[in-house]
C-alpha positions as CSV (number, residue, x, y, z in Angstrom):
1,M,95.7,83.5,87.0
2,T,96.8,85.4,90.1
3,L,96.2,89.1,89.7
4,P,99.6,90.9,89.7
5,V,100.4,94.2,91.3
6,V,102.1,96.5,88.7
7,M,104.3,99.4,89.8
8,F,106.3,101.9,87.8
9,H,109.2,104.0,89.0
10,L,112.4,105.6,87.6
11,G,115.4,106.0,89.8
12,Y,116.0,104.5,93.3
13,Q,114.7,105.9,96.6
14,P,114.6,103.9,99.8
15,Y,110.8,104.4,100.2
16,V,110.3,102.6,96.9
17,E,112.0,99.5,98.2
18,L,109.8,99.6,101.3
19,C,106.8,99.8,99.0
20,V,107.9,96.8,97.0
21,K,108.8,94.7,100.0
22,Q,105.5,95.3,101.7
23,A,103.5,94.5,98.5
24,S,105.5,91.3,97.8
25,I,104.5,89.7,101.1
26,N,101.1,88.7,99.7
27,N,101.3,89.5,96.0
28,K,103.2,88.9,92.8
29,V,104.8,92.3,91.8
30,I,105.6,93.4,88.3
31,F,108.0,96.3,88.6
32,V,108.6,98.5,85.5
33,G,111.7,100.6,86.0
34,D,115.3,101.4,85.0
35,K,118.8,100.2,85.8
36,K,118.9,102.3,89.0
37,N,116.2,100.2,90.6
38,Q,116.9,96.9,88.8
39,S,118.0,95.3,92.1
40,L,114.4,95.4,93.3
41,G,113.9,92.3,91.0
42,D,116.0,90.3,93.5
43,I,113.2,90.6,96.1
44,E,111.1,87.4,96.3
45,N,107.8,87.6,94.2
46,V,109.1,90.6,92.2
47,Q,109.9,90.7,88.5
48,H,111.7,93.8,87.2
49,F,111.4,95.0,83.6
50,L,113.6,97.7,82.0
51,I,111.6,100.5,80.2
52,D,114.3,100.6,77.4
53,D,112.9,97.3,76.1
54,Y,109.3,98.4,76.2
55,D,109.0,101.8,74.6
56,Q,106.5,101.2,71.8
57,G,104.3,104.2,71.3
58,V,106.2,106.4,73.7
59,D,107.9,108.6,71.0
60,E,104.6,109.2,69.3
61,F,103.0,110.4,72.5
62,V,106.0,112.6,73.4
63,K,106.0,114.3,70.0
64,S,102.3,115.2,70.5
65,Y,102.5,116.2,74.1
66,K,102.0,119.8,75.1
67,H,103.1,120.8,78.5
68,M,100.5,122.6,80.5
69,A,101.4,122.2,84.2
70,T,103.4,123.8,86.9
71,S,105.2,120.5,87.6
72,G,108.4,119.8,85.6
73,V,108.1,118.9,82.0
74,E,110.0,115.6,82.2
75,Y,108.3,114.5,85.4
76,T,104.9,115.2,83.9
77,K,105.6,113.4,80.6
78,V,106.7,110.3,82.6
79,C,103.4,110.4,84.5
80,F,101.7,110.0,81.1
81,T,104.1,107.6,79.4
82,R,104.3,105.2,82.3
83,W,100.9,103.9,81.1
84,L,102.4,103.1,77.7
85,Y,105.4,101.3,79.3
86,C,103.2,99.3,81.6
87,R,100.9,98.4,78.7
88,N,103.8,97.1,76.7
89,V,105.2,95.0,79.5
90,L,101.9,93.5,80.3
91,K,101.1,92.7,76.7
92,S,104.5,90.9,76.4
93,L,103.4,88.7,79.4
94,S,99.9,88.1,78.0
95,I,98.4,89.5,81.2
96,D,94.8,90.5,80.7
97,R,94.0,92.2,84.0
98,F,96.0,93.7,86.9
99,F,96.2,96.0,89.9
100,H,98.2,99.2,89.5
101,S,99.9,100.8,92.5
102,D,101.9,104.0,92.7
103,S,105.4,103.5,94.2
104,D,104.5,105.3,97.4
105,N,101.7,102.9,98.5
106,L,102.0,100.3,101.2
107,I,99.9,97.2,100.3
108,Y,98.8,95.0,103.2
109,S,96.3,92.6,101.6
110,N,96.3,89.8,99.1
111,I,94.9,91.9,96.2
112,D,93.8,88.8,94.3
113,E,91.4,87.9,97.1
114,V,90.2,91.4,97.4
115,Y,89.6,91.6,93.6
116,D,87.3,88.5,93.8
117,R,85.4,89.9,96.7
118,L,84.8,93.2,94.9
119,G,83.3,91.4,91.9
120,R,86.4,91.5,89.7
121,P,85.9,95.1,88.4
122,A,87.1,95.9,84.9
123,F,88.1,99.4,85.9
124,S,88.1,100.8,89.4
125,L,90.0,103.9,90.6
126,S,89.8,106.9,92.9
127,V,87.4,109.7,91.7
128,P,86.7,112.0,94.7
129,M,83.1,113.2,94.9
130,N,84.1,116.8,95.5
131,Q,85.1,118.2,92.1
132,P,85.1,122.1,92.2
133,I,85.7,123.9,89.0
134,F,88.8,122.6,87.1
135,R,89.8,120.1,89.8
136,D,89.1,117.5,87.0
137,S,90.9,114.8,89.0
138,A,90.7,111.0,88.8
139,A,93.6,109.1,90.4
140,A,94.8,105.6,89.4
141,T,97.1,105.6,92.4
142,T,95.5,102.3,93.4
143,S,93.4,100.9,90.6
144,F,92.0,97.7,88.9
145,W,92.3,97.5,85.1
146,T,91.7,95.0,82.3
147,M,94.1,95.3,79.4
148,D,91.2,96.3,77.2
149,V,90.6,99.3,79.4
150,L,94.4,100.2,79.5
151,E,94.7,99.9,75.7
152,D,91.6,102.2,75.4
153,F,93.0,104.7,77.8
154,C,96.4,104.8,76.1
155,R,94.5,105.7,72.8
156,F,92.4,108.3,74.6
157,M,95.5,109.8,76.2
158,L,97.1,110.4,72.8
159,D,93.9,111.7,71.4
160,C,93.8,114.3,74.2
161,Y,96.7,116.1,72.3
162,K,95.6,115.2,68.7
163,S,91.9,116.0,68.9
164,K,91.1,119.7,68.9
165,D,88.0,119.2,71.1
166,K,89.9,117.3,73.8
167,L,92.9,119.6,73.6
168,D,90.6,122.6,74.1
169,L,89.3,121.1,77.4
170,L,92.9,120.7,78.6
171,E,93.9,124.2,77.5
172,D,90.8,125.7,79.3
173,K,92.0,124.1,82.6
174,W,95.6,125.3,82.1
175,E,94.4,128.8,81.3
176,W,92.3,128.9,84.5
177,H,95.3,127.8,86.6
178,Q,97.4,130.6,85.1
179,E,94.6,133.2,85.6
180,Q,94.2,132.2,89.2
181,S,98.0,131.9,89.8
182,L,97.3,128.4,91.2
183,P,99.7,125.3,91.0
184,G,98.6,122.3,89.0
185,G,97.3,122.1,85.5
186,V,97.1,119.2,83.1
187,I,98.6,115.8,84.3
188,D,97.6,112.2,83.7
189,M,94.9,112.5,86.4
190,T,93.3,115.2,84.2
191,A,93.2,112.8,81.2
192,L,91.8,110.1,83.5
193,W,89.1,112.5,84.7
194,H,88.0,113.1,81.1
195,Y,88.2,109.4,80.3
196,V,86.0,108.3,83.2
197,Q,83.3,110.8,82.0
198,E,82.7,108.5,79.1
199,S,83.8,105.1,80.5
200,D,82.3,102.6,82.9
201,H,84.1,102.5,86.1
202,S,83.7,102.0,89.9
203,I,85.2,103.9,92.8
204,I,88.0,102.0,94.6
205,T,88.1,104.4,97.6
206,K,84.4,103.9,98.7
207,A,83.9,101.8,101.8
208,Y,82.8,98.5,100.2
209,N,80.0,96.9,102.2
210,D,80.8,99.5,104.9
211,E,83.8,97.3,105.8
212,E,86.9,97.8,103.6
213,A,88.5,100.4,101.3
214,F,91.6,101.6,99.6
215,D,93.3,104.8,100.9
216,H,93.2,107.9,98.6
217,N,95.9,109.9,100.4
218,M,97.3,109.8,104.0
219,N,97.6,113.6,104.0
220,S,93.8,114.1,103.7
221,S,90.6,113.1,105.5
222,E,89.1,112.8,102.0
223,N,88.7,109.3,100.5
224,Y,85.6,109.4,98.4
225,F,83.7,111.9,100.5
226,P,85.2,115.1,101.9
227,N,86.1,114.9,105.6
228,E,85.5,111.2,105.6
229,Y,88.2,109.9,108.0
230,S,89.5,111.1,111.3
231,M,92.9,112.8,111.3
232,K,95.8,113.0,113.7
233,D,98.9,115.3,113.4
234,G,98.0,116.1,109.8
235,F,97.6,112.5,108.6
236,K,94.8,109.9,108.6
237,E,94.6,108.4,112.0
238,I,95.5,104.7,111.6
239,T,95.3,101.8,114.0
240,F,96.6,98.3,113.3
241,L,94.9,95.0,114.0
242,D,96.6,91.7,113.1
243,G,98.9,93.7,110.7
244,Q,96.0,95.4,108.9
245,P,95.5,99.2,109.0
246,Y,92.1,100.6,110.0
247,G,90.8,104.2,109.8
248,H,87.8,105.7,111.6
249,N,85.1,106.6,109.0
250,L,83.3,109.7,110.2
251,V,80.4,109.2,107.7
252,L,79.7,105.6,108.9
253,N,81.0,106.2,112.4
254,K,82.9,102.9,112.3
255,K,86.4,101.5,111.7
256,I,87.1,100.6,108.1
257,K,89.9,98.2,107.0
258,F,92.3,99.7,104.5
259,H,94.0,97.4,102.0
260,T,96.6,100.1,101.1
261,L,97.9,103.4,102.5
262,H,99.1,106.1,100.1
263,F,102.1,108.1,101.4
264,Q,102.0,111.0,98.9
265,G,104.4,113.9,99.2
266,G,105.7,114.6,102.7
267,A,104.0,111.5,104.1
268,K,106.7,109.4,102.6
269,R,108.9,110.0,105.7
270,L,106.4,108.0,107.7
271,M,106.4,104.8,105.6
272,S,109.0,102.8,107.6
273,K,106.8,103.2,110.7
274,Y,103.8,101.7,108.9
275,M,105.5,98.5,107.6
276,R,104.1,95.3,108.8
277,N,104.7,91.5,108.8
278,L,108.2,91.6,107.3
């Protein structure tokens, strides 16, 4: 079975359509969304699924959820519940493994081919090496999953709010942010961080065979290591060869092929300039 790319997004923004179009050139895309972005299902190689039909387990999580972040309540809840919606859609399709991509990634490669080359990992995501006190961050922005891992993480995520020991860890982080008057707090990346402390995983943003990698964030030189890639005008410096992006890895002192570029936050305005092969 071809490994699908799974995306989740509510609402419609033009950059999301760019993301879907770029991904669908070389991949089958399963898009989990709402009526505002239902038209994305008209793009070739894209299937659209409405969240209203796949909400099993969402109410239980929302009732247990305790907001501990400077980001908005509804936005933060959706960052968690998207994993439940995606799980429900994928179960209905009897899919047992997939690649997850945030809706602000541009995907340039055939992910199925990359997956085979990387040894078909059960769970691979971005966990930056530099983790100062209470950063507690693991990102599934681009990530490989089996359904067994996703099911387990969904259980873990709920347990974060039902288990006193796990909830204490989250509350400690939130208390620290408040004491330091720093933005952030507890989001799904926090739950993922605690999950990977006790789960087998690999790091998707490391330079595999010193040749290829997935981008962590275009706004940062960090990928796995701090100060790993050269920057230009506040963003990773990218050159294209045959429609594929490359960044200069300062640790290896060589060009590394990126399969994806992540246009988080203000970098979204650049996305149209980085589209290729449409």
